[in-house]
Backbone of each chain as nested JSON, in Angstrom:
{
  "chains": [
    {"id": "A", "residues": [
      {"number": 1, "name": "MET", "atoms": {"N": [-16.593, -6.299, 19.603], "CA": [-15.592, -5.544, 18.805], "C": [-15.838, -4.045, 18.979]}},
      {"number": 2, "name": "ASN", "atoms": {"N": [-14.862, -3.342, 19.496], "CA": [-15.039, -1.904, 19.709], "C": [-14.761, -1.093, 18.442]}},
      {"number": 3, "name": "ILE", "atoms": {"N": [-14.946, 0.218, 18.577], "CA": [-14.841, 1.119, 17.414], "C": [-13.421, 1.148, 16.831]}},
      {"number": 4, "name": "ILE", "atoms": {"N": [-12.409, 1.114, 17.713], "CA": [-11.009, 1.143, 17.242], "C": [-10.702, -0.112, 16.409]}},
      {"number": 5, "name": "SER", "atoms": {"N": [-11.137, -1.258, 16.914], "CA": [-10.922, -2.515, 16.211], "C": [-11.647, -2.515, 14.859]}},
      {"number": 6, "name": "THR", "atoms": {"N": [-12.865, -1.95, 14.842], "CA": [-13.644, -1.864, 13.596], "C": [-12.927, -0.996, 12.564]}},
      {"number": 7, "name": "ILE", "atoms": {"N": [-12.369, 0.14, 13.006], "CA": [-11.615, 1.022, 12.096], "C": [-10.415, 0.261, 11.53]}},
      {"number": 8, "name": "GLY", "atoms": {"N": [-9.752, -0.506, 12.371], "CA": [-8.614, -1.318, 11.933], "C": [-9.006, -2.33, 10.865]}},
      {"number": 9, "name": "TYR", "atoms": {"N": [-10.144, -2.999, 11.082], "CA": [-10.607, -3.99, 10.109], "C": [-11.037, -3.327, 8.794]}},
      {"number": 10, "name": "LEU", "atoms": {"N": [-11.701, -2.166, 8.89], "CA": [-12.102, -1.433, 7.675], "C": [-10.861, -0.987, 6.897]}},
      {"number": 11, "name": "ALA", "atoms": {"N": [-9.86, -0.488, 7.634], "CA": [-8.599, -0.052, 7.022], "C": [-7.927, -1.234, 6.32]}},
      {"number": 12, "name": "ALA", "atoms": {"N": [-7.863, -2.354, 7.016], "CA": [-7.247, -3.567, 6.479], "C": [-7.986, -4.034, 5.228]}},
      {"number": 13, "name": "PHE", "atoms": {"N": [-9.315, -4.004, 5.294], "CA": [-10.133, -4.431, 4.168], "C": [-9.873, -3.53, 2.947]}},
      {"number": 14, "name": "ALA", "atoms": {"N": [-9.914, -2.211, 3.147], "CA": [-9.764, -1.256, 2.03], "C": [-8.397, -1.359, 1.357]}},
      {"number": 15, "name": "THR", "atoms": {"N": [-7.321, -1.319, 2.136], "CA": [-5.991, -1.321, 1.51], "C": [-5.641, -2.696, 0.93]}},
      {"number": 16, "name": "THR", "atoms": {"N": [-6.204, -3.759, 1.524], "CA": [-5.939, -5.111, 1.018], "C": [-6.677, -5.349, -0.288]}},
      {"number": 17, "name": "VAL", "atoms": {"N": [-8.004, -5.098, -0.254], "CA": [-8.86, -5.311, -1.422], "C": [-8.429, -4.407, -2.583]}},
      {"number": 18, "name": "SER", "atoms": {"N": [-7.874, -3.227, -2.27], "CA": [-7.487, -2.26, -3.317], "C": [-6.488, -2.85, -4.317]}},
      {"number": 19, "name": "PHE", "atoms": {"N": [-5.626, -3.757, -3.859], "CA": [-4.62, -4.315, -4.769], "C": [-5.176, -5.399, -5.696]}},
      {"number": 20, "name": "LEU", "atoms": {"N": [-6.408, -5.857, -5.413], "CA": [-7.032, -6.87, -6.269], "C": [-7.364, -6.312, -7.663]}},
      {"number": 21, "name": "PRO", "atoms": {"N": [-8.102, -5.154, -7.767], "CA": [-8.358, -4.624, -9.119], "C": [-7.074, -4.287, -9.888]}},
      {"number": 22, "name": "GLN", "atoms": {"N": [-6.021, -3.839, -9.153], "CA": [-4.748, -3.543, -9.835], "C": [-4.116, -4.826, -10.365]}},
      {"number": 23, "name": "ALA", "atoms": {"N": [-4.115, -5.882, -9.54], "CA": [-3.539, -7.164, -9.96], "C": [-4.314, -7.728, -11.156]}},
      {"number": 24, "name": "LEU", "atoms": {"N": [-5.649, -7.675, -11.104], "CA": [-6.484, -8.183, -12.203], "C": [-6.246, -7.395, -13.488]}},
      {"number": 25, "name": "LYS", "atoms": {"N": [-6.186, -6.051, -13.353], "CA": [-5.945, -5.188, -14.519], "C": [-4.591, -5.506, -15.145]}},
      {"number": 26, "name": "THR", "atoms": {"N": [-3.581, -5.668, -14.309], "CA": [-2.224, -5.952, -14.785], "C": [-2.163, -7.323, -15.467]}},
      {"number": 27, "name": "ILE", "atoms": {"N": [-2.83, -8.328, -14.87], "CA": [-2.853, -9.673, -15.456], "C": [-3.559, -9.654, -16.812]}},
      {"number": 28, "name": "GLN", "atoms": {"N": [-4.703, -8.94, -16.887], "CA": [-5.495, -8.905, -18.12], "C": [-4.84, -8.094, -19.235]}},
      {"number": 29, "name": "THR", "atoms": {"N": [-4.331, -6.907, -18.915], "CA": [-3.819, -6.005, -19.952], "C": [-2.315, -6.148, -20.198]}},
      {"number": 30, "name": "LYS", "atoms": {"N": [-1.584, -6.653, -19.207], "CA": [-0.11, -6.704, -19.23], "C": [0.493, -5.317, -19.469]}},
      {"number": 31, "name": "ASP", "atoms": {"N": [-0.322, -4.262, -19.225], "CA": [0.114, -2.875, -19.405], "C": [0.774, -2.409, -18.106]}},
      {"number": 32, "name": "THR", "atoms": {"N": [2.113, -2.467, -18.094], "CA": [2.832, -2.083, -16.874], "C": [3.709, -0.849, -17.092]}},
      {"number": 33, "name": "SER", "atoms": {"N": [3.51, -0.166, -18.254], "CA": [4.375, 0.985, -18.57], "C": [4.275, 2.099, -17.518]}},
      {"number": 34, "name": "GLY", "atoms": {"N": [3.089, 2.309, -16.972], "CA": [2.902, 3.381, -15.996], "C": [3.187, 2.967, -14.571]}},
      {"number": 35, "name": "ILE", "atoms": {"N": [3.483, 1.687, -14.377], "CA": [3.73, 1.154, -13.036], "C": [5.218, 1.228, -12.702]}},
      {"number": 36, "name": "SER", "atoms": {"N": [5.538, 1.688, -11.511], "CA": [6.924, 1.871, -11.091], "C": [7.499, 0.578, -10.492]}},
      {"number": 37, "name": "LEU", "atoms": {"N": [8.605, 0.112, -11.106], "CA": [9.294, -1.088, -10.607], "C": [9.828, -0.849, -9.197]}},
      {"number": 38, "name": "ALA", "atoms": {"N": [10.4, 0.332, -8.965], "CA": [10.951, 0.673, -7.649], "C": [9.855, 0.616, -6.587]}},
      {"number": 39, "name": "MET", "atoms": {"N": [8.654, 1.103, -6.954], "CA": [7.551, 1.05, -5.993], "C": [7.235, -0.383, -5.591]}},
      {"number": 40, "name": "TYR", "atoms": {"N": [7.028, -1.268, -6.576], "CA": [6.604, -2.627, -6.238], "C": [7.695, -3.477, -5.601]}},
      {"number": 41, "name": "ALA", "atoms": {"N": [8.963, -3.192, -5.92], "CA": [10.067, -3.899, -5.261], "C": [10.081, -3.534, -3.769]}},
      {"number": 42, "name": "LEU", "atoms": {"N": [10.028, -2.233, -3.499], "CA": [10.035, -1.746, -2.116], "C": [8.761, -2.133, -1.374]}},
      {"number": 43, "name": "PHE", "atoms": {"N": [7.617, -1.989, -2.063], "CA": [6.33, -2.242, -1.428], "C": [6.171, -3.711, -1.028]}},
      {"number": 44, "name": "THR", "atoms": {"N": [6.608, -4.613, -1.918], "CA": [6.506, -6.047, -1.616], "C": [7.363, -6.405, -0.403]}},
      {"number": 45, "name": "ALA", "atoms": {"N": [8.583, -5.866, -0.373], "CA": [9.462, -6.087, 0.788], "C": [8.824, -5.492, 2.046]}},
      {"number": 46, "name": "GLY", "atoms": {"N": [8.222, -4.315, 1.896], "CA": [7.585, -3.635, 3.025], "C": [6.408, -4.393, 3.604]}},
      {"number": 47, "name": "THR", "atoms": {"N": [5.553, -4.953, 2.736], "CA": [4.395, -5.705, 3.245], "C": [4.843, -6.966, 3.995]}},
      {"number": 48, "name": "PHE", "atoms": {"N": [5.968, -7.523, 3.568], "CA": [6.525, -8.685, 4.277], "C": [6.931, -8.285, 5.708]}},
      {"number": 49, "name": "LEU", "atoms": {"N": [7.562, -7.111, 5.832], "CA": [7.969, -6.607, 7.15], "C": [6.748, -6.254, 8.015]}},
      {"number": 50, "name": "TRP", "atoms": {"N": [5.72, -5.635, 7.415], "CA": [4.478, -5.302, 8.141], "C": [3.829, -6.569, 8.686]}},
      {"number": 51, "name": "MET", "atoms": {"N": [3.834, -7.621, 7.874], "CA": [3.28, -8.915, 8.227], "C": [3.95, -9.422, 9.515]}},
      {"number": 52, "name": "MET", "atoms": {"N": [5.285, -9.401, 9.526], "CA": [6.051, -9.802, 10.704], "C": [5.719, -8.907, 11.897]}},
      {"number": 53, "name": "TYR", "atoms": {"N": [5.706, -7.605, 11.67], "CA": [5.417, -6.635, 12.731], "C": [4.026, -6.875, 13.322]}},
      {"number": 54, "name": "GLY", "atoms": {"N": [3.033, -7.098, 12.455], "CA": [1.662, -7.356, 12.905], "C": [1.573, -8.566, 13.819]}},
      {"number": 55, "name": "PHE", "atoms": {"N": [2.216, -9.653, 13.406], "CA": [2.22, -10.856, 14.239], "C": [2.93, -10.584, 15.572]}},
      {"number": 56, "name": "LEU", "atoms": {"N": [4.044, -9.858, 15.52], "CA": [4.844, -9.615, 16.728], "C": [4.149, -8.702, 17.742]}},
      {"number": 57, "name": "ILE", "atoms": {"N": [3.38, -7.703, 17.259], "CA": [2.67, -6.83, 18.22], "C": [1.286, -7.399, 18.535]}},
      {"number": 58, "name": "GLY", "atoms": {"N": [0.913, -8.501, 17.879], "CA": [-0.37, -9.139, 18.15], "C": [-1.566, -8.421, 17.539]}},
      {"number": 59, "name": "SER", "atoms": {"N": [-1.319, -7.653, 16.449], "CA": [-2.427, -7.008, 15.743], "C": [-2.812, -7.859, 14.533]}},
      {"number": 60, "name": "LEU", "atoms": {"N": [-3.946, -8.541, 14.655], "CA": [-4.426, -9.405, 13.585], "C": [-4.75, -8.586, 12.335]}},
      {"number": 61, "name": "GLN", "atoms": {"N": [-5.215, -7.346, 12.539], "CA": [-5.534, -6.475, 11.403], "C": [-4.299, -6.23, 10.54]}},
      {"number": 62, "name": "VAL", "atoms": {"N": [-3.203, -5.835, 11.194], "CA": [-1.958, -5.535, 10.474], "C": [-1.395, -6.803, 9.824]}},
      {"number": 63, "name": "ALA", "atoms": {"N": [-1.401, -7.901, 10.555], "CA": [-0.809, -9.15, 10.059], "C": [-1.557, -9.728, 8.858]}},
      {"number": 64, "name": "VAL", "atoms": {"N": [-2.849, -9.998, 9.035], "CA": [-3.638, -10.638, 7.971], "C": [-3.712, -9.755, 6.725]}},
      {"number": 65, "name": "ALA", "atoms": {"N": [-3.936, -8.456, 6.921], "CA": [-4.009, -7.538, 5.783], "C": [-2.749, -7.637, 4.932]}},
      {"number": 66, "name": "ASN", "atoms": {"N": [-1.611, -7.718, 5.603], "CA": [-0.349, -7.696, 4.867], "C": [0.031, -9.032, 4.24]}},
      {"number": 67, "name": "VAL", "atoms": {"N": [-0.51, -10.13, 4.748], "CA": [-0.311, -11.426, 4.088], "C": [-0.952, -11.357, 2.692]}},
      {"number": 68, "name": "VAL", "atoms": {"N": [-2.197, -10.876, 2.647], "CA": [-2.943, -10.802, 1.387], "C": [-2.327, -9.758, 0.444]}},
      {"number": 69, "name": "THR", "atoms": {"N": [-2.002, -8.583, 0.986], "CA": [-1.402, -7.524, 0.159], "C": [-0.068, -7.98, -0.42]}},
      {"number": 70, "name": "PHE", "atoms": {"N": [0.69, -8.726, 0.362], "CA": [1.978, -9.254, -0.089], "C": [1.791, -10.137, -1.335]}},
      {"number": 71, "name": "VAL", "atoms": {"N": [0.746, -10.974, -1.334], "CA": [0.47, -11.86, -2.48], "C": [0.119, -11.04, -3.729]}},
      {"number": 72, "name": "PHE", "atoms": {"N": [-0.806, -10.078, -3.589], "CA": [-1.208, -9.237, -4.731], "C": [-0.021, -8.419, -5.258]}},
      {"number": 73, "name": "ALA", "atoms": {"N": [0.734, -7.802, -4.355], "CA": [1.877, -6.969, -4.752], "C": [2.939, -7.804, -5.471]}},
      {"number": 74, "name": "SER", "atoms": {"N": [3.137, -9.045, -5.016], "CA": [4.113, -9.941, -5.643], "C": [3.713, -10.248, -7.09]}},
      {"number": 75, "name": "ILE", "atoms": {"N": [2.4, -10.47, -7.314], "CA": [1.903, -10.746, -8.673], "C": [2.202, -9.558, -9.591]}},
      {"number": 76, "name": "ILE", "atoms": {"N": [1.879, -8.336, -9.111], "CA": [2.108, -7.111, -9.909], "C": [3.608, -6.942, -10.185]}},
      {"number": 77, "name": "LEU", "atoms": {"N": [4.443, -7.207, -9.18], "CA": [5.901, -7.092, -9.324], "C": [6.428, -8.057, -10.389]}},
      {"number": 78, "name": "VAL", "atoms": {"N": [5.946, -9.3, -10.36], "CA": [6.367, -10.308, -11.339], "C": [5.966, -9.876, -12.756]}},
      {"number": 79, "name": "TYR", "atoms": {"N": [4.741, -9.358, -12.923], "CA": [4.292, -8.878, -14.235], "C": [5.11, -7.676, -14.7]}},
      {"number": 80, "name": "LYS", "atoms": {"N": [5.445, -6.784, -13.77], "CA": [6.244, -5.603, -14.12], "C": [7.623, -6.036, -14.637]}},
      {"number": 81, "name": "ILE", "atoms": {"N": [8.219, -7.023, -13.993], "CA": [9.546, -7.511, -14.401], "C": [9.451, -8.237, -15.746]}},
      {"number": 82, "name": "LYS", "atoms": {"N": [8.369, -9.015, -15.923], "CA": [8.186, -9.83, -17.13], "C": [7.768, -8.999, -18.35]}},
      {"number": 83, "name": "TYR", "atoms": {"N": [6.92, -8.003, -18.151], "CA": [6.367, -7.23, -19.284], "C": [6.713, -5.74, -19.21]}},
      {"number": 84, "name": "LYS", "atoms": {"N": [7.941, -5.409, -18.857], "CA": [8.283, -3.985, -18.713], "C": [8.499, -3.307, -20.056]}}
    ]},
    {"id": "B", "residues": [
      {"number": 1, "name": "MET", "atoms": {"N": [15.236, 1.111, 21.589], "CA": [14.307, 0.593, 20.571], "C": [14.547, -0.908, 20.395]}},
      {"number": 2, "name": "ASN", "atoms": {"N": [13.54, -1.718, 20.642], "CA": [13.705, -3.164, 20.521], "C": [13.532, -3.639, 19.072]}},
      {"number": 3, "name": "ILE", "atoms": {"N": [13.71, -4.954, 18.875], "CA": [13.686, -5.521, 17.531], "C": [12.308, -5.376, 16.859]}},
      {"number": 4, "name": "ILE", "atoms": {"N": [11.235, -5.552, 17.653], "CA": [9.87, -5.446, 17.103], "C": [9.619, -4.034, 16.583]}},
      {"number": 5, "name": "SER", "atoms": {"N": [9.999, -3.061, 17.385], "CA": [9.828, -1.659, 17.005], "C": [10.635, -1.333, 15.746]}},
      {"number": 6, "name": "THR", "atoms": {"N": [11.847, -1.894, 15.658], "CA": [12.713, -1.667, 14.497], "C": [12.074, -2.237, 13.228]}},
      {"number": 7, "name": "ILE", "atoms": {"N": [11.491, -3.453, 13.338], "CA": [10.816, -4.068, 12.188], "C": [9.65, -3.177, 11.745]}},
      {"number": 8, "name": "GLY", "atoms": {"N": [8.92, -2.643, 12.72], "CA": [7.805, -1.737, 12.415], "C": [8.263, -0.496, 11.664]}},
      {"number": 9, "name": "TYR", "atoms": {"N": [9.369, 0.096, 12.126], "CA": [9.895, 1.295, 11.459], "C": [10.41, 0.973, 10.05]}},
      {"number": 10, "name": "LEU", "atoms": {"N": [11.074, -0.182, 9.89], "CA": [11.564, -0.596, 8.565], "C": [10.38, -0.828, 7.619]}},
      {"number": 11, "name": "ALA", "atoms": {"N": [9.328, -1.485, 8.14], "CA": [8.119, -1.738, 7.356], "C": [7.491, -0.419, 6.925]}},
      {"number": 12, "name": "ALA", "atoms": {"N": [7.355, 0.485, 7.876], "CA": [6.769, 1.807, 7.615], "C": [7.591, 2.554, 6.573]}},
      {"number": 13, "name": "PHE", "atoms": {"N": [8.914, 2.495, 6.716], "CA": [9.81, 3.187, 5.783], "C": [9.643, 2.635, 4.361]}},
      {"number": 14, "name": "ALA", "atoms": {"N": [9.667, 1.28, 4.229], "CA": [9.597, 0.639, 2.907], "C": [8.277, 0.917, 2.191]}},
      {"number": 15, "name": "THR", "atoms": {"N": [7.153, 0.695, 2.866], "CA": [5.865, 0.867, 2.177], "C": [5.549, 2.346, 1.932]}},
      {"number": 16, "name": "THR", "atoms": {"N": [6.056, 3.214, 2.809], "CA": [5.814, 4.647, 2.635], "C": [6.647, 5.198, 1.485]}},
      {"number": 17, "name": "VAL", "atoms": {"N": [7.955, 4.935, 1.537], "CA": [8.882, 5.435, 0.518], "C": [8.546, 4.848, -0.858]}},
      {"number": 18, "name": "SER", "atoms": {"N": [7.983, 3.628, -0.893], "CA": [7.667, 2.961, -2.167], "C": [6.732, 3.775, -3.054]}},
      {"number": 19, "name": "PHE", "atoms": {"N": [5.832, 4.542, -2.455], "CA": [4.887, 5.326, -3.262], "C": [5.511, 6.597, -3.858]}},
      {"number": 20, "name": "LEU", "atoms": {"N": [6.704, 6.96, -3.385], "CA": [7.382, 8.147, -3.927], "C": [7.812, 7.951, -5.386]}},
      {"number": 21, "name": "PRO", "atoms": {"N": [8.557, 6.845, -5.728], "CA": [8.904, 6.642, -7.146], "C": [7.668, 6.522, -8.054]}},
      {"number": 22, "name": "GLN", "atoms": {"N": [6.576, 5.921, -7.533], "CA": [5.351, 5.814, -8.343], "C": [4.743, 7.205, -8.573]}},
      {"number": 23, "name": "ALA", "atoms": {"N": [4.683, 8.014, -7.52], "CA": [4.124, 9.366, -7.638], "C": [4.968, 10.201, -8.611]}},
      {"number": 24, "name": "LEU", "atoms": {"N": [6.303, 10.115, -8.48], "CA": [7.199, 10.879, -9.362], "C": [7.051, 10.427, -10.813]}},
      {"number": 25, "name": "LYS", "atoms": {"N": [6.981, 9.103, -11.039], "CA": [6.837, 8.557, -12.384], "C": [5.519, 9.03, -13.005]}},
      {"number": 26, "name": "THR", "atoms": {"N": [4.458, 8.991, -12.218], "CA": [3.132, 9.394, -12.695], "C": [3.1, 10.89, -13.018]}},
      {"number": 27, "name": "ILE", "atoms": {"N": [3.733, 11.709, -12.158], "CA": [3.777, 13.163, -12.382], "C": [4.572, 13.462, -13.656]}},
      {"number": 28, "name": "GLN", "atoms": {"N": [5.716, 12.775, -13.833], "CA": [6.595, 13.047, -14.975], "C": [6.023, 12.538, -16.293]}},
      {"number": 29, "name": "THR", "atoms": {"N": [5.488, 11.321, -16.312], "CA": [5.056, 10.711, -17.568], "C": [3.557, 10.908, -17.863]}},
      {"number": 30, "name": "LYS", "atoms": {"N": [2.769, 11.166, -16.833], "CA": [1.299, 11.234, -16.937], "C": [0.743, 9.951, -17.554]}},
      {"number": 31, "name": "ASP", "atoms": {"N": [1.534, 8.877, -17.526], "CA": [1.126, 7.574, -18.069], "C": [0.384, 6.808, -16.972]}},
      {"number": 32, "name": "THR", "atoms": {"N": [-0.944, 6.873, -17.021], "CA": [-1.745, 6.213, -15.988], "C": [-2.598, 5.077, -16.561]}},
      {"number": 33, "name": "SER", "atoms": {"N": [-2.322, 4.686, -17.828], "CA": [-3.159, 3.66, -18.469], "C": [-3.124, 2.321, -17.728]}},
      {"number": 34, "name": "GLY", "atoms": {"N": [-1.959, 1.956, -17.184], "CA": [-1.829, 0.682, -16.495], "C": [-2.215, 0.735, -15.028]}},
      {"number": 35, "name": "ILE", "atoms": {"N": [-2.525, 1.959, -14.551], "CA": [-2.862, 2.142, -13.133], "C": [-4.368, 1.993, -12.929]}},
      {"number": 36, "name": "SER", "atoms": {"N": [-4.756, 1.245, -11.902], "CA": [-6.169, 0.983, -11.623], "C": [-6.793, 2.101, -10.78]}},
      {"number": 37, "name": "LEU", "atoms": {"N": [-7.864, 2.721, -11.32], "CA": [-8.593, 3.771, -10.584], "C": [-9.209, 3.195, -9.313]}},
      {"number": 38, "name": "ALA", "atoms": {"N": [-9.802, 1.993, -9.425], "CA": [-10.425, 1.328, -8.268], "C": [-9.4, 1.129, -7.158]}},
      {"number": 39, "name": "MET", "atoms": {"N": [-8.166, 0.741, -7.558], "CA": [-7.137, 0.544, -6.544], "C": [-6.863, 1.829, -5.776]}},
      {"number": 40, "name": "TYR", "atoms": {"N": [-6.604, 2.93, -6.505], "CA": [-6.199, 4.155, -5.813], "C": [-7.336, 4.824, -5.053]}},
      {"number": 41, "name": "ALA", "atoms": {"N": [-8.582, 4.649, -5.513], "CA": [-9.731, 5.18, -4.777], "C": [-9.839, 4.454, -3.427]}},
      {"number": 42, "name": "LEU", "atoms": {"N": [-9.81, 3.12, -3.476], "CA": [-9.896, 2.306, -2.26], "C": [-8.663, 2.486, -1.368]}},
      {"number": 43, "name": "PHE", "atoms": {"N": [-7.487, 2.512, -2.002], "CA": [-6.239, 2.587, -1.233], "C": [-6.112, 3.909, -0.47]}},
      {"number": 44, "name": "THR", "atoms": {"N": [-6.498, 5.015, -1.14], "CA": [-6.428, 6.33, -0.494], "C": [-7.37, 6.376, 0.71]}},
      {"number": 45, "name": "ALA", "atoms": {"N": [-8.589, 5.86, 0.541], "CA": [-9.55, 5.788, 1.66], "C": [-8.987, 4.903, 2.778]}},
      {"number": 46, "name": "GLY", "atoms": {"N": [-8.367, 3.779, 2.374], "CA": [-7.804, 2.841, 3.339], "C": [-6.667, 3.427, 4.163]}},
      {"number": 47, "name": "THR", "atoms": {"N": [-5.771, 4.179, 3.515], "CA": [-4.645, 4.768, 4.26], "C": [-5.148, 5.798, 5.277]}},
      {"number": 48, "name": "PHE", "atoms": {"N": [-6.247, 6.48, 4.925], "CA": [-6.856, 7.437, 5.862], "C": [-7.354, 6.697, 7.111]}},
      {"number": 49, "name": "LEU", "atoms": {"N": [-7.976, 5.526, 6.917], "CA": [-8.464, 4.713, 8.035], "C": [-7.313, 4.131, 8.862]}},
      {"number": 50, "name": "TRP", "atoms": {"N": [-6.245, 3.672, 8.181], "CA": [-5.048, 3.166, 8.884], "C": [-4.448, 4.249, 9.773]}},
      {"number": 51, "name": "MET", "atoms": {"N": [-4.411, 5.475, 9.245], "CA": [-3.87, 6.641, 9.946], "C": [-4.637, 6.821, 11.267]}},
      {"number": 52, "name": "MET", "atoms": {"N": [-5.972, 6.788, 11.19], "CA": [-6.832, 6.907, 12.386], "C": [-6.564, 5.744, 13.341]}},
      {"number": 53, "name": "TYR", "atoms": {"N": [-6.51, 4.53, 12.78], "CA": [-6.282, 3.324, 13.594], "C": [-4.937, 3.399, 14.317]}},
      {"number": 54, "name": "GLY", "atoms": {"N": [-3.914, 3.831, 13.606], "CA": [-2.572, 3.949, 14.191], "C": [-2.55, 4.901, 15.374]}},
      {"number": 55, "name": "PHE", "atoms": {"N": [-3.182, 6.064, 15.214], "CA": [-3.235, 7.033, 16.32], "C": [-4.026, 6.449, 17.492]}},
      {"number": 56, "name": "LEU", "atoms": {"N": [-5.128, 5.756, 17.199], "CA": [-6.012, 5.218, 18.242], "C": [-5.381, 4.071, 19.05]}},
      {"number": 57, "name": "ILE", "atoms": {"N": [-4.557, 3.232, 18.388], "CA": [-3.903, 2.146, 19.14], "C": [-2.534, 2.584, 19.667]}},
      {"number": 58, "name": "GLY", "atoms": {"N": [-2.147, 3.825, 19.327], "CA": [-0.891, 4.363, 19.833], "C": [0.333, 3.807, 19.142]}},
      {"number": 59, "name": "SER", "atoms": {"N": [0.174, 3.358, 17.878], "CA": [1.32, 2.878, 17.112], "C": [1.784, 3.985, 16.169]}},
      {"number": 60, "name": "LEU", "atoms": {"N": [2.897, 4.605, 16.549], "CA": [3.431, 5.704, 15.756], "C": [3.85, 5.22, 14.363]}},
      {"number": 61, "name": "GLN", "atoms": {"N": [4.312, 3.948, 14.286], "CA": [4.715, 3.383, 12.991], "C": [3.543, 3.372, 12.016]}},
      {"number": 62, "name": "VAL", "atoms": {"N": [2.402, 2.846, 12.484], "CA": [1.214, 2.745, 11.633], "C": [0.695, 4.145, 11.274]}},
      {"number": 63, "name": "ALA", "atoms": {"N": [0.64, 5.024, 12.253], "CA": [0.078, 6.36, 12.051], "C": [0.89, 7.21, 11.073]}},
      {"number": 64, "name": "VAL", "atoms": {"N": [2.171, 7.412, 11.382], "CA": [3.019, 8.296, 10.573], "C": [3.188, 7.757, 9.145]}},
      {"number": 65, "name": "ALA", "atoms": {"N": [3.395, 6.432, 9.029], "CA": [3.553, 5.826, 7.704], "C": [2.349, 6.139, 6.821]}},
      {"number": 66, "name": "ASN", "atoms": {"N": [1.166, 6.078, 7.42], "CA": [-0.039, 6.25, 6.629], "C": [-0.387, 7.694, 6.319]}},
      {"number": 67, "name": "VAL", "atoms": {"N": [0.12, 8.637, 7.127], "CA": [-0.043, 10.058, 6.797], "C": [0.683, 10.33, 5.476]}},
      {"number": 68, "name": "VAL", "atoms": {"N": [1.937, 9.859, 5.392], "CA": [2.77, 10.092, 4.206], "C": [2.221, 9.321, 2.992]}},
      {"number": 69, "name": "THR", "atoms": {"N": [1.868, 8.053, 3.199], "CA": [1.329, 7.232, 2.102], "C": [0.038, 7.831, 1.57]}},
      {"number": 70, "name": "PHE", "atoms": {"N": [-0.785, 8.37, 2.467], "CA": [-2.04, 9.015, 2.069], "C": [-1.771, 10.171, 1.095]}},
      {"number": 71, "name": "VAL", "atoms": {"N": [-0.742, 10.961, 1.376], "CA": [-0.393, 12.099, 0.516], "C": [0.042, 11.612, -0.876]}},
      {"number": 72, "name": "PHE", "atoms": {"N": [0.964, 10.636, -0.928], "CA": [1.452, 10.11, -2.212], "C": [0.31, 9.46, -3.007]}},
      {"number": 73, "name": "ALA", "atoms": {"N": [-0.511, 8.649, -2.33], "CA": [-1.614, 7.946, -3.002], "C": [-2.626, 8.946, -3.562]}},
      {"number": 74, "name": "SER", "atoms": {"N": [-2.867, 10.028, -2.817], "CA": [-3.802, 11.063, -3.275], "C": [-3.316, 11.717, -4.564]}},
      {"number": 75, "name": "ILE", "atoms": {"N": [-1.995, 11.969, -4.639], "CA": [-1.406, 12.575, -5.844], "C": [-1.631, 11.646, -7.046]}},
      {"number": 76, "name": "ILE", "atoms": {"N": [-1.345, 10.351, -6.876], "CA": [-1.508, 9.366, -7.961], "C": [-2.983, 9.269, -8.362]}},
      {"number": 77, "name": "LEU", "atoms": {"N": [-3.879, 9.273, -7.379], "CA": [-5.325, 9.226, -7.641], "C": [-5.782, 10.432, -8.465]}},
      {"number": 78, "name": "VAL", "atoms": {"N": [-5.311, 11.62, -8.1], "CA": [-5.683, 12.849, -8.826], "C": [-5.197, 12.771, -10.278]}},
      {"number": 79, "name": "TYR", "atoms": {"N": [-3.96, 12.301, -10.485], "CA": [-3.417, 12.16, -11.846], "C": [-4.201, 11.119, -12.646]}},
      {"number": 80, "name": "LYS", "atoms": {"N": [-4.595, 10.021, -11.991], "CA": [-5.357, 8.97, -12.676], "C": [-6.712, 9.525, -13.147]}},
      {"number": 81, "name": "ILE", "atoms": {"N": [-7.357, 10.326, -12.319], "CA": [-8.657, 10.919, -12.681], "C": [-8.477, 11.949, -13.804]}},
      {"number": 82, "name": "LYS", "atoms": {"N": [-7.397, 12.732, -13.708], "CA": [-7.142, 13.816, -14.67], "C": [-6.651, 13.303, -16.022]}},
      {"number": 83, "name": "TYR", "atoms": {"N": [-5.803, 12.284, -16.033], "CA": [-5.168, 11.805, -17.275], "C": [-5.516, 10.36, -17.599]}},
      {"number": 84, "name": "LYS", "atoms": {"N": [-6.754, 9.959, -17.405], "CA": [-7.087, 8.527, -17.641], "C": [-7.23, 8.222, -19.124]}}
    ]}
  ]
}
């Protein structure tokens, strides 16, 4: 694994894992007043497109990262709609 | 521009633009109680790494999207630290 690939995996790890504490916080507190509905609607759709793009260009970093981020973002979006 | 490239640009547009309504909402309301500090600390670092990765693999979609997302995420992170 070369340096470029390692940077890709670190990037994928950081941005993917970052949505876990947000999802957990949102599930536990149901405090979504400061969270933007427009952001999560657009972001969830965007991660779905990134997922497709990653698979199509053959970048496992882009694809796998966005599968996981899509799941976390969807949870936050559902809570935002339910507890706005 | 082929279909794969178009999906990449749409993905980049959606996830990048998504942080704008969140940044604006956070700036206007200063309501950061529901926002996770761990998320934005990790996410901001992650977008910086994606930016490097995008330039290194020659994907303008990955690179440019993450330059803009890095700026928006940094603003939200600063507000979260200042108004927690």
